[in-house]
N, C-alpha and C positions, 0 to 999 in steps of 0.2 A: 546891139549896143551894150546890153548888160554884160554879155560874155566878155566883150572887149574891156569893159570897166574892171571886171573881176581879174582878168589876166594882167591888167596894168597894176592893180593892187597887189596881186601875187608877186609880180616881178619886183615891185617896190619893196615889199617885205623881204624878199630874198636878197636884194641888194643891201638893205639895212643890216640883215643878219650876217652877210658876207663881210661887211665893213666891221661889224662887231667882232667877228672871229679874227679878222686881220689885225685889229687893234689889240685883242687879247694875246695874240702871239708875240707881240712886242714885249710883253711882261713875263714871258716864261723864263725860268731860271737858266743861266748859262751852263752848258754841259762841259765846258773846258775844265771845270774843277775836278772832273772825274779822271783826268790825266794823271793826277798826283796819286801814286800808290800809297802814300802815307796819309791821304785825306781821310777824315772821319766826319760823317754827317749823321744826324739823327732824324729818323722818320717815325711816323706813327703807324702802328699795326693794331688790328682789331683781334681780340681774343675770341674764343668760341661762345662767350656770353654777350658779345657785342660791345665790350669796353675797349678803349684805346690805351695803348702802352707805348712808351718810347723804345725804339730799337736803334742801336748804334751800328752804322754800316762803315766798317773800316777796321784797322788793326787794333783799336782800343776795345773792340768787342772780343771777349775772351774765347769765343767760338770761331773767330775769323779764320778762314782757310785760304791762304794764298794759292794761286793757281798751281804753283810748283808742288804743292802738297796734296793735290787732288788727283786720284788715279785717272789715267787716260780713258779707262772704261766708264768712269763716272761722267766725264765730260761728254763722251760720245753717246752714252745712254740717253742723256737729256736732249742732246741735239737731234738724234735720230727719232726719238719719241715725240718731241715737242716742236721741232722746227728743222726738218730734214734739209731745207734749202738755206740754212743759216750762212754757209760760206759762199752762197751764190747771190743772194739778194743784198740790197743796200739799205736794209732797215725795214722795208715793206715788201711783202710777198703779194704782188698783184694777182697772180694766178690763184693763190689760196683765197684771196678776198672775193674773186669772182665765183669760185666754187662755193664759198660760204653763203654768198648772197643767193645763189641759185638754190642751194639746199634749204635756206631759211624761207624762201618764197614758196617752195614746195610744201614745207611743213607748216607754213603760216605762223612762224614763231622765230625768235632769236635763239635757235637751238645750237648753232655752230658759230664759233668765233674764228678769226683768222689772224690773231696777233702773233707776230714774230717774237723771238726771244728778246730782240732789241726793244720792241714796243713794250713788252712786259717790264723790262728794266726801267724804261722811261716812266711808265705808269707807277711802278712801285716806289721809285725814288723821288719823283717830282709832282705827281698828280693825285687827285682824290679818286675814290672808287665809283663816283657817280656815273651813271650810264647816260651821257648826253652827247650830242653831236659836237659841241664845243670842246668837251674833254677829249673826244676821239681825235679831233683836228689837232689839238695840242700834242697828243700822244704821237701822231704821225709825224708832226714837225720835229719833235724832240728826237724821235727815232732816226730820222734822216740826219739831224745835226750830230747825233752820237756816232753814227757810222762815218761821218766826215772828220770828227775830232779825235776819236779813240780807236784802238785796235779791236779786232774781233776777240782776241784773247782777253782783253780787259773787260769787254762786255760779258763774256761767259763767266768770268771771275765774279763780277758783280751779281749776275743772275744766280749763280750757285750759292751765293752768300745771303740772299734775301728770300729764296723760295720757301714756301710754307710746307712743313712736313709733319706737323702735329700741333697740339694745343700749346701755343706760344713757343713752338719749335720752328725757328727760322734759320735757314742756311744749312749747307751740307756738313759743316763742322759740328753744329749742335745735333743734327739728325743722326750722324754716325754714332755719336756718343749716347744719344737718347735711346736708340733702338738696339744698337749692337755693342755698346760699351767700349768703343775703340775710336781712334783718330781716323779722319778721312783717308789718310795714306794707307791704312791697314785694311780698308774695305776690299772684300772679294768681288769678283765680277757679278756673282749672284746678288750680293748685298747692294751693289751699285744699281743693278737693274731693279731690285726691289724698291729702293728709294725713288728711282725715276718713275716707276709704275704708279706711285702714289700721287704724283703731281696734278693730274686732272681734278682730283677731289679728295684730299686727305681728311676732310671733315666727315664725309659720309660715303660717297660712292667708292672711293679707294682707301677707306680707313681700314688698316689691317686688323684692327680689333673687332670690326663689324663684318668685313667682307674679305677675309684672308684669302679664300680661294680665288676671288676676283683679282686681288693684287698679285698673287702667284701666277695666275694665268697671263696677266699682262706683262709681268716680268719675264715670263718665258718668251713672249713675243719680242720683247726688247733684246733678250739674249740672242734670238734668231737674227734680228737686225744687225747686231754687233758681229755675229759670225759671217753674215752675208757681205758685210762691208770690209771684212778682213781685220777687224779690231780684235777678234778672238780667233784662235786657231781651232781646228776641228776638235782636238783633244780638250782644249780649254772650254769650249762650248759644251761638250758632253759632261765635263766635270762640274760646270756651273749648273746644268740642268739637274744633276744628281744631288746637289747641295740643298739642304733645307735650312732656312734662317732659324736662329735660336728662338723658337716660339715660346718655349717654357719660360725663358727670362722675360719675354714680353708680357705673357699672361700674368706673371707675378706683379708687374707694374700696373696692370689693369686693376687687379684686385686691390692694390694699395690705393689707387686713384679713387675707386668707388668709396672706400672708407673715408678718404680725405674729403670728398664732396659731401658726404653725409654729415661730417663734423662741421664743415664750413657753410652748410646750406642756408643758415640764418644770417650770414654776414651780408651787409649791404655793400654795394659796389658803386664806384664813381668813375667817370671817364677822365682820362688825363687831358688837361688843357692842351690845345694845339701848340701853344707857345712854349711848352716844356722842352728843353733841349738837353738836360743832363741825363746820362744813362742811368737805368734802373739799378739800384743796389740790392734790392730784395729779390727773392725767388719769384717764379712765374705764378700767375693767378691760377686758382683751382679750375681744372677743366670740367667739362660736362661729364655726367655719368657715362661710363662705357668707354672713356678715353683715358689714356695715361696722364699722370700729373708730373711733368718736368718741363721743366722747360726743355796789297801784296806788293810784298813791296819790291820795287826794283823793275826797271824797264825790261830786263832780260828774262823775265819769267815766261815760260812757254805756254802756248795755247795748244789744244789737242791737234795732233797732226792729222791731216786729211788722208784717209786710206787710199792707197793706189790700187787700181784694178789688178786683181790676180795676186796680190801680195798683202800680207798682214803688215799694218803700220807699226812704226816704233811706238813705244809706250808714251814718249813725250816728244814734243817738237813744235815748231812754229809753222802754221799753215801758210802756204804761199798767198792765200787770199787775204791774209790780215792786212789791213790798210792802216797807215799811220794817221 
């Protein structure tokens, strides 16, 4: 009798929680606003000291990079490294979720995630970073809605403009200038792979100032994926492997950053209120020691063209999988 009672209580609690989640989904933001290429929205991002700052997502951000200005190698580098099934799934990769659950059960920890690029965009634009089942349910719901309302090209454009690549360095436009002093359009295949290699952990694990060899090794792997998929020819692949990013320029910025952190060490910091909606006018907050201190429009813009078997793809194009 006690077991039956406990089962009834458990079922009741599950029903109440399911109802709570269902109601909370009614209040998630509409994703239709993302259709507008001229849209600007402000989100809150956390710096490496734990403080929040406003980040403008849209053309009003001086580092905004329209999809047409991002090399095909950059688009495919992040897709192949972060979400190889991007053009096959509809926002959620069920197979990846099953594999992640199996892996986590074996390791008895939450060691592996299974978020698609679409889920990451949903989380970055609309949700908090709290690790709860409710937030995950909202993320999955928003990802499905995004896939129904906007194209794959628009999703990858948003993703590439909000990814974290350094201390208060968000988006490929800022990352290209921060690390290599050039626009995204001028990035070489090696530089594209280098930036994509940092995505799993730009703060520590794949921070090029702390683990350069690790970043280079992963970028080599990404270049190999690009070659295998036909994004790079054999000659382009070999040339990219032989290229070394401008490490000297990067090290100079590290030294400058360490000095700046020492000067600003006694400054107090405060979080930006969540209600703040105006874009920041001042420069980025000082990063932690050992890290550098710096901080589309038109429906016809192309998304990365899906490589065809046995042939290198064109540098730009709209994939057949893109859904309106």
